[in-house]
C-alpha positions, 0 to 999 in steps of 0.5 A, spaced: 355 383 456 353 382 463 351 388 468 352 389 475 344 389 476 344 382 473 342 376 477 347 370 477 345 363 478 350 357 481 350 350 480 348 349 487 345 354 492 341 360 491 342 365 486 345 372 487 340 378 486 346 382 483 354 381 482 356 384 488 359 379 494 362 381 500 369 379 501 371 376 507 375 381 511 379 380 518 376 384 523 378 382 530 370 383 533 368 376 535 369 373 542 376 370 545 373 363 545 371 364 537 364 365 539 360 370 535 360 377 538 354 382 537 359 387 534 361 382 528 354 380 528 352 388 527 358 389 522 356 383 517 348 384 517 349 391 516 352 389 509 347 384 508 342 390 509 346 394 504 345 390 498 350 385 497 347 379 494 352 374 498 355 376 505 361 372 506 364 372 513 371 373 516 375 367 516 373 362 521 378 357 524 377 350 524 381 348 529 383 351 536 390 351 534 389 355 527 387 362 530 391 367 527 389 373 530 385 376 536 377 376 536 377 371 530 370 367 529 371 359 530 368 353 527 371 348 531 366 347 537 359 346 538 359 352 542 360 356 536 354 353 533 348 358 536 352 364 534 353 361 527 346 360 527 344 367 529 349 370 524 346 366 518 339 367 520 340 375 520 344 375 514 338 371 510 333 376 514 336 382 510 335 378 503 342 376 502 345 369 501 351 367 506 357 363 506 362 362 512 369 362 510 373 357 513 381 357 515 387 355 518 393 360 519 398 354 520 405 357 521 401 364 522 397 362 528 399 365 534 401 360 540 399 366 545 392 366 543 391 358 542 396 355 547 398 351 542 405 351 538 404 353 531 404 348 525 405 347 518 407 343 512 414 343 514 419 345 520 419 353 519 425 356 522 422 363 521 416 362 525 418 356 529 412 352 527 413 345 526 412 340 521 405 337 521 405 329 522 401 325 517 396 324 522 395 331 523 394 333 516 389 327 515 385 330 522 386 337 518 382 335 512 377 332 517 376 338 521 375 342 514 370 338 512 367 338 519 367 345 519 363 345 513 358 340 516 357 345 522 356 351 517 350 347 514 347 345 520 347 353 522 344 354 516 349 358 511 348 357 504 355 355 503 362 355 505 368 358 502 375 354 503 381 360 504 386 357 500 389 364 499 394 369 502 399 364 505 394 361 510 395 353 511 391 351 505 396 355 501 402 353 505 401 346 502 401 349 495 408 352 496 413 350 491 419 353 495 418 350 502 413 344 502 418 338 500 414 333 504 415 326 502 408 323 505 404 325 499 402 332 501 408 335 498 413 335 493 410 335 486 405 340 484 400 334 484 402 332 491 401 339 494 394 340 491 392 333 495 390 336 501 385 341 497 382 336 493 381 331 499 377 337 503 373 339 497 371 331 495 369 331 503 365 337 503 361 334 497 360 327 500 358 330 507 354 336 505 347 336 502 347 336 494 345 344 494 350 346 499 354 351 495 362 351 495 367 356 493 374 357 494 379 363 495 386 363 491 391 368 490 396 368 485 404 370 486 407 371 493 407 366 498 411 361 494 406 360 488 408 361 481 403 364 475 404 357 472 402 353 478 396 359 479 393 358 473 394 350 472 390 350 479 385 355 478 383 352 471 383 345 474 378 348 480 374 351 475 373 345 470 372 340 476 365 341 477 366 340 484 366 348 486 360 353 485 365 359 484 372 360 484 374 367 488 381 370 485 384 375 490 388 379 485 391 384 490 389 389 484 385 386 478 388 390 473 395 390 475 400 386 471 403 380 474 410 380 477 413 374 472 415 378 466 413 372 461 405 374 463 406 381 464 403 383 457 396 383 460 393 384 467 392 379 472 384 379 471 385 377 464 389 371 465 384 368 470 378 370 466 381 366 460 381 360 463 375 355 461 370 354 467 364 350 465 359 352 470 363 354 475 363 362 476 369 366 477 369 372 482 375 377 483 377 382 488 383 387 488 382 395 489 375 395 486 373 402 489 368 404 485 362 402 480 366 403 474 371 398 476 366 393 478 363 393 471 370 393 468 371 387 471 365 384 468 367 386 461 374 383 462 370 376 464 369 376 471 362 373 473 362 377 480 366 382 484 368 381 491 368 388 495 373 389 501 375 396 503 370 399 499 365 395 503 368 398 510 367 405 507 360 404 505 356 398 508 351 400 502 357 400 497 353 395 493 346 399 493 350 405 491 353 402 486 347 399 483 343 406 483 349 410 480 354 408 475 358 414 477 359 412 484 366 412 488 368 410 495 369 416 499 376 419 499 381 416 505 383 417 510 376 418 514 375 419 521 374 414 526 367 416 527 365 415 520 367 408 520 363 407 527 357 410 523 358 404 518 358 399 523 365 398 524 367 396 532 372 400 536 377 394 535 376 393 528 377 401 527 384 400 531 386 394 527 385 398 520 388 404 523 394 400 525 395 396 519 393 400 513 396 407 512 392 413 511 386 409 512 384 413 518 385 420 520 
């Protein structure tokens, strides 16, 4: 049985020194033009110094029009390259591996921030986003691949494609709403086409040792458990990914669909054949015991989100003490500031999550 202390190798890219990865966390801390701000640099490098074997950035948008929230890191212009290069170097100097998560918000993009209309796979009455043309879909694929190439130029060990939580890659996967007839919607096979094409393109245009991960989330956003399991199984066995990051909301809760409710979410995905692809899980892992339990249920590593906000050195503490638990919430703004969160990030957390900040 693996332990949290054990190193973890990948087909490509550096090994993780332990089983802790920093989850990609929205934090609003970069500059309005998508360039890196010192506050975000401090937030991320502090986690790298805190024992996380791989430090993942927040979602960096791959097109100007893909920005979904203020202060979002960008990876669509050469202007972003110096800051990304500095960030990768800072993470590596702390002894951590690095990954740039790349993303497009789609119908969740904010035209007030981008100056452009929101787009998604269909005409969306709820948000006002318009359907993308086939040429725009093809440009989106190119821009995801270009973002990965940019991340490699900046020195990151790899990228993670954000295919979860209802953002644009996940919007293409939606069975309820994506009824496109141009080969990018309708059937399950066609709805997965954008994702597969991006993965193939990243593999073709980056170096053989460049690491590639994918984040998926089951349930919600028009994605059913059968399709979640089918896609996850395909991605694990394809040999094209180095890891699959399953954002499970709560690793040990039962699925919503009655047919799958007999065992926790983590067990459904850990049971899938995975070849040499590693499986990571995220979802309410707030203490060392739960992290170890995830490994015992078949995950290869864990991703820590809120726990890493509360403790910049969550990984180091959990490795040193099997009884370690995150501090009880709510916590003060001063406490979070001491953990490296800037004022804007603290405001975002206070306004988003109940009982997190006093």
